[in-house]
N, C-alpha and C positions, 0 to 999 in steps of 0.2 A: 678280615679286611684284605682286599685285593692289593697286590704289590707288583710293580713293574721294576725290573732290574735293567738299568741302562749302563752302557760302558762308561758314560760320563758321570762325574760326581754331581749330585744336586744338593742344594741347601734345603733342608726340611724345617719348616716353622710349624709349631704346634700351639694352638690356642687351647689351653687346659680346660678341664671341666668347670672350674670356677670363673673362667673368663667370660665376660659379657662385653661385646663390642658393637657399637653403633657407628655407622659411617660408611666411607668408601674405601675399598681395598684394591690395590694393584700389586701383583707379584709376578715373578718370572720362573721360579723353581717349583716348589711343592708346599702346599699349606694343608694342614690337618686341623679341622675344627672339632673339638670335643665339648665345647661349651655352647654359648648362645651368640648368634650373630644376627644383626639387623642392619640392612643397608644394601649396598651395591658392590658387586665384585666384578672387576674387569682384569683378567689375568691371561698371560700366555703360558703359564705353567699348569700343574696338575692340582686339583682340589679334591680333598677327601673329607666328607662329612661323616663323622664317627657315629656309632650306635646311639648314644644318648644326646647327641647334638641337635639343636633347634636353630634353623636358619630361616629368616624371613627377609625378603627383598624383592624389589621390582624385577631385577635381572641379574643372573649370575653367569658370567662368561669365563671359560677357561679352556685349556687344551683338552683335558679329560676331567670328568667329574664322576666320583664314586659316592653314592649316597647310601649310608647305612642308618642314618637318623631320620630327621623330619625336615622337609624343605617346603616353604610356601613361597612361590615365585617362579619365574621362567628360567629355565636352564638352557644354555647354549654352549656346546663343546665342539671344537673343530675336529677332534678325533673320535671321542666316544663318551657315552654316558652309561653308567652301570647303576641300577637301582637294586639294592640287595634285599634279601629276605628280612621281613619285619619292618621295612622302612616306609616312609610316606612322602609322596611328592604331589603337591597341589600346584599345578602350573604347567605351562607348555614346555615341550622339550624339542630342541633343534640340534641335530648332531649327524655325523656320518655313520656311526655305529651305535646300536642301542642294545642293552641286555637288561631285561626285567625279570627278576627272580619270582618264585612263588611267594604268596603271603605278603603282597605289596599293596599299599593303598595308593593308587595313581589316578588323579583326576586332571585331565588336560588333553591337549592335542600334541601329536608328534609330527615333526617335519624332518625328513631325512635329507641331509646335505649330499649332493652328488658331485664327486670330484670330476671336473671337466678338464679336457686337455687344454694346455696353455697355447692354443692356436685358434686363429679366427676362422671359423667355418666358411666364411664367404670369400676369403682371400687365397684359398688353396684348392688344388685339385682334389677330387674325392679320394684318390689313392693316397695322397699325402695325409689327409684327415684320418683315414682308416688306419694308417701306420701310426699316427700320433695316439689314437685311441688304444691300439694294441700295445704300444710302448708304455702308456700310463697304466694299463691294467696289469702288465707284467711288473711294473715298479711297485704297485700297491701291495701285491702279494708278499 
């Protein structure tokens, strides 16, 4: 499983292998699903779907989504989606960064989100707009 280490402490919630959940979920930190989930997820945190987990839903939205299990439904992540070796995703993916490993079953379309400068193109001179683009690309790295 992939792991991010942030300076800030995050609450981690784990749905165990025997957990079956139907409904809508919202969370802000990190959720790891190792059981079965059916429904809708709208989160600002990180979601991890473990190796034997099965998730079905219309739409799953989070900051980052790591799939090691099976997902049927559309995924949308503001930062990244990672589909790990041996996993399955049946649905469309919309994200800023995408990593798909070997030996993955993926059926769907991919839409890449493009971070645009927080500046109105039509209200500034071209030199200001170019500076805003350069500043944003430096901040992203």
